[in-house]
TIRO-2110 file (N, C-alpha, C; in Angstrom, 1 decimal):
// TIRO-2110
-16.3, -8.8, 28.3, N, 1, A
-16.3, -8.2, 29.6, CA, 1, A
-15.4, -9.0, 30.6, C, 1, A
-14.7, -8.4, 31.5, N, 2, A
-13.9, -9.1, 32.4, CA, 2, A
-14.7, -9.7, 33.6, C, 2, A
-14.1, -10.5, 34.3, N, 3, A
-14.7, -11.1, 35.4, CA, 3, A
-14.7, -10.2, 36.6, C, 3, A
-15.8, -10.3, 37.4, N, 4, A
-15.9, -9.5, 38.6, CA, 4, A
-14.8, -9.9, 39.6, C, 4, A
-14.1, -8.9, 40.1, N, 5, A
-13.1, -9.2, 41.2, CA, 5, A
-13.8, -9.4, 42.5, C, 5, A
-13.5, -10.5, 43.2, N, 6, A
-14.1, -10.7, 44.5, CA, 6, A
-13.0, -10.7, 45.5, C, 6, A
-13.4, -10.0, 46.6, N, 7, A
-12.4, -9.8, 47.7, CA, 7, A
-13.1, -10.3, 49.0, C, 7, A
-12.4, -11.2, 49.7, N, 8, A
-13.0, -11.7, 51.0, CA, 8, A
-12.5, -10.7, 52.1, C, 8, A
-13.5, -10.1, 52.7, N, 9, A
-13.3, -9.2, 53.7, CA, 9, A
-13.0, -9.9, 55.0, C, 9, A
-11.9, -9.4, 55.7, N, 10, A
-11.6, -10.0, 57.0, CA, 10, A
-12.2, -9.3, 58.2, C, 10, A
-12.6, -8.1, 57.9, N, 11, A
-13.3, -7.3, 59.0, CA, 11, A
-14.7, -6.9, 58.5, C, 11, A
-15.5, -6.7, 59.5, N, 12, A
-16.9, -6.3, 59.2, CA, 12, A
-17.0, -4.9, 58.6, C, 12, A
-18.1, -4.7, 57.9, N, 13, A
-18.4, -3.4, 57.3, CA, 13, A
-18.3, -2.3, 58.4, C, 13, A
-18.9, -2.6, 59.5, N, 14, A
-19.0, -1.6, 60.6, CA, 14, A
-17.5, -1.2, 61.0, C, 14, A
-16.7, -2.2, 61.1, N, 15, A
-15.3, -2.0, 61.5, CA, 15, A
-14.6, -1.1, 60.5, C, 15, A
-14.8, -1.5, 59.2, N, 16, A
-14.1, -0.7, 58.2, CA, 16, A
-14.6, 0.7, 58.1, C, 16, A
-15.9, 0.9, 58.3, N, 17, A
-16.5, 2.3, 58.3, CA, 17, A
-16.0, 3.1, 59.5, C, 17, A
-15.9, 2.4, 60.7, N, 18, A
-15.4, 3.1, 61.9, CA, 18, A
-13.9, 3.6, 61.7, C, 18, A
-13.1, 2.7, 61.1, N, 19, A
-11.7, 3.1, 60.8, CA, 19, A
-11.7, 4.2, 59.8, C, 19, A
-12.5, 4.2, 58.8, N, 20, A
-12.5, 5.3, 57.8, CA, 20, A
-12.9, 6.6, 58.5, C, 20, A
-13.9, 6.6, 59.4, N, 21, A
-14.3, 7.8, 60.1, CA, 21, A
-13.2, 8.3, 61.0, C, 21, A
-12.5, 7.4, 61.6, N, 22, A
-11.4, 7.9, 62.5, CA, 22, A
-10.3, 8.5, 61.7, C, 22, A
-10.0, 8.0, 60.5, N, 23, A
-9.0, 8.6, 59.6, CA, 23, A
-9.4, 10.0, 59.2, C, 23, A
-10.7, 10.1, 58.8, N, 24, A
-11.2, 11.4, 58.3, CA, 24, A
-11.1, 12.4, 59.5, C, 24, A
-11.4, 12.0, 60.7, N, 25, A
-11.4, 13.0, 61.8, CA, 25, A
-9.9, 13.3, 62.1, C, 25, A
-9.0, 12.4, 62.0, N, 26, A
-7.6, 12.7, 62.2, CA, 26, A
-7.1, 13.7, 61.2, C, 26, A
-7.5, 13.5, 60.0, N, 27, A
-7.0, 14.5, 58.9, CA, 27, A
-7.6, 15.8, 59.2, C, 27, A
-8.9, 15.9, 59.6, N, 28, A
-9.5, 17.1, 59.9, CA, 28, A
-8.9, 17.9, 61.1, C, 28, A
-8.4, 17.1, 62.1, N, 29, A
-7.7, 17.7, 63.2, CA, 29, A
-6.4, 18.4, 62.9, C, 29, A
-5.8, 18.0, 61.8, N, 30, A
-4.6, 18.6, 61.3, CA, 30, A
-4.8, 19.9, 60.5, C, 30, A
-6.0, 20.2, 60.2, N, 31, A
-6.3, 21.3, 59.3, CA, 31, A
-6.8, 22.5, 60.2, C, 31, A
-6.5, 23.7, 59.8, N, 32, A
-7.1, 24.9, 60.5, CA, 32, A
-8.6, 24.9, 60.2, C, 32, A
-9.3, 25.7, 61.0, N, 33, A
-10.8, 25.8, 60.8, CA, 33, A
-11.0, 26.4, 59.3, C, 33, A
-12.0, 25.8, 58.7, N, 34, A
-12.4, 26.2, 57.4, CA, 34, A
-13.2, 25.2, 56.6, C, 34, A
-13.4, 25.5, 55.4, N, 35, A
-14.3, 24.6, 54.6, CA, 35, A
-13.7, 23.2, 54.4, C, 35, A
-12.4, 23.1, 54.2, N, 36, A
-11.9, 21.8, 53.9, CA, 36, A
-12.0, 20.9, 55.2, C, 36, A
-11.7, 21.5, 56.3, N, 37, A
-11.9, 20.8, 57.6, CA, 37, A
-13.3, 20.4, 57.8, C, 37, A
-14.2, 21.3, 57.6, N, 38, A
-15.6, 21.0, 57.8, CA, 38, A
-16.1, 19.9, 56.9, C, 38, A
-15.6, 19.9, 55.7, N, 39, A
-16.0, 18.9, 54.7, CA, 39, A
-15.5, 17.5, 55.1, C, 39, A
-14.3, 17.4, 55.7, N, 40, A
-13.8, 16.1, 56.2, CA, 40, A
-14.7, 15.6, 57.4, C, 40, A
-15.0, 16.6, 58.3, N, 41, A
-15.8, 16.2, 59.5, CA, 41, A
-17.2, 15.8, 59.0, C, 41, A
-17.8, 16.4, 58.0, N, 42, A
-19.1, 16.0, 57.5, CA, 42, A
-19.0, 14.6, 56.9, C, 42, A
-18.0, 14.3, 56.1, N, 43, A
-17.8, 13.0, 55.6, CA, 43, A
-17.7, 11.9, 56.7, C, 43, A
-16.9, 12.3, 57.8, N, 44, A
-16.8, 11.4, 58.9, CA, 44, A
-18.1, 11.1, 59.5, C, 44, A
-19.0, 12.1, 59.7, N, 45, A
-20.3, 11.9, 60.2, CA, 45, A
-21.2, 11.0, 59.3, C, 45, A
-21.1, 11.2, 58.0, N, 46, A
-21.8, 10.3, 57.1, CA, 46, A
-21.4, 8.9, 57.2, C, 46, A
-20.1, 8.7, 57.3, N, 47, A
-19.6, 7.3, 57.4, CA, 47, A
-20.0, 6.7, 58.7, C, 47, A
-20.0, 7.4, 59.8, N, 48, A
-20.5, 6.9, 61.1, CA, 48, A
-21.9, 6.5, 61.0, C, 48, A
-22.7, 7.4, 60.3, N, 49, A
-24.2, 7.1, 60.2, CA, 49, A
-24.3, 5.8, 59.4, C, 49, A
-23.6, 5.6, 58.4, N, 50, A
-23.6, 4.3, 57.6, CA, 50, A
-23.3, 3.1, 58.4, C, 50, A
-22.3, 3.3, 59.3, N, 51, A
-22.0, 2.2, 60.2, CA, 51, A
-23.1, 1.8, 61.2, C, 51, A
-23.7, 2.9, 61.7, N, 52, A
-24.8, 2.7, 62.7, CA, 52, A
-26.0, 2.0, 61.9, C, 52, A
-26.3, 2.5, 60.7, N, 53, A
-27.4, 1.9, 60.0, CA, 53, A
-27.2, 0.4, 59.7, C, 53, A
-26.0, 0.1, 59.3, N, 54, A
-25.6, -1.3, 59.0, CA, 54, A
-25.8, -2.1, 60.2, C, 54, A
-25.3, -1.6, 61.3, N, 55, A
-25.4, -2.4, 62.6, CA, 55, A
-26.9, -2.6, 62.9, C, 55, A
-27.7, -1.5, 62.8, N, 56, A
-29.1, -1.6, 63.1, CA, 56, A
-29.8, -2.6, 62.2, C, 56, A
-29.5, -2.6, 60.9, N, 57, A
-30.1, -3.5, 60.0, CA, 57, A
-29.8, -5.0, 60.3, C, 57, A
-28.6, -5.2, 60.8, N, 58, A
-28.2, -6.6, 61.1, CA, 58, A
-28.7, -7.0, 62.5, C, 58, A
-29.3, -6.1, 63.3, N, 59, A
-29.7, -6.5, 64.7, CA, 59, A
-30.7, -7.6, 64.7, C, 59, A
-30.6, -8.5, 65.6, N, 60, A
-31.5, -9.6, 65.6, CA, 60, A
-32.9, -9.2, 66.0, C, 60, A
-33.1, -8.1, 66.6, N, 61, A
-34.4, -7.6, 67.0, CA, 61, A
-35.2, -7.0, 65.9, C, 61, A
-34.6, -6.8, 64.8, N, 62, A
-35.3, -6.2, 63.6, CA, 62, A
-36.1, -7.3, 62.9, C, 62, A
-37.4, -7.0, 62.8, N, 63, A
-38.3, -8.0, 62.1, CA, 63, A
-39.0, -7.4, 61.0, C, 63, A
-39.4, -8.1, 59.9, N, 64, A
-40.2, -7.6, 58.8, CA, 64, A
-41.6, -7.2, 59.3, C, 64, A
-42.2, -6.3, 58.7, N, 65, A
-43.6, -5.9, 59.1, CA, 65, A
-44.5, -7.1, 58.8, C, 65, A
-45.6, -7.2, 59.6, N, 66, A
-46.5, -8.3, 59.5, CA, 66, A
-47.7, -7.9, 58.6, C, 66, A
END
């Protein structure tokens, strides 16, 4: 088996997800109304939700249950 490829990220996960969501929205804006456009917008919302969840998980106010 080959070695696992490691990549040092220069931007946070939240930044990368926000950029991906913006790209998906820009692509959707170029399409006419329809299933393909709605699919891109749905993917953008999912990516944005992932960014918010990641941000929430990393928040300093989050504590484990006692």
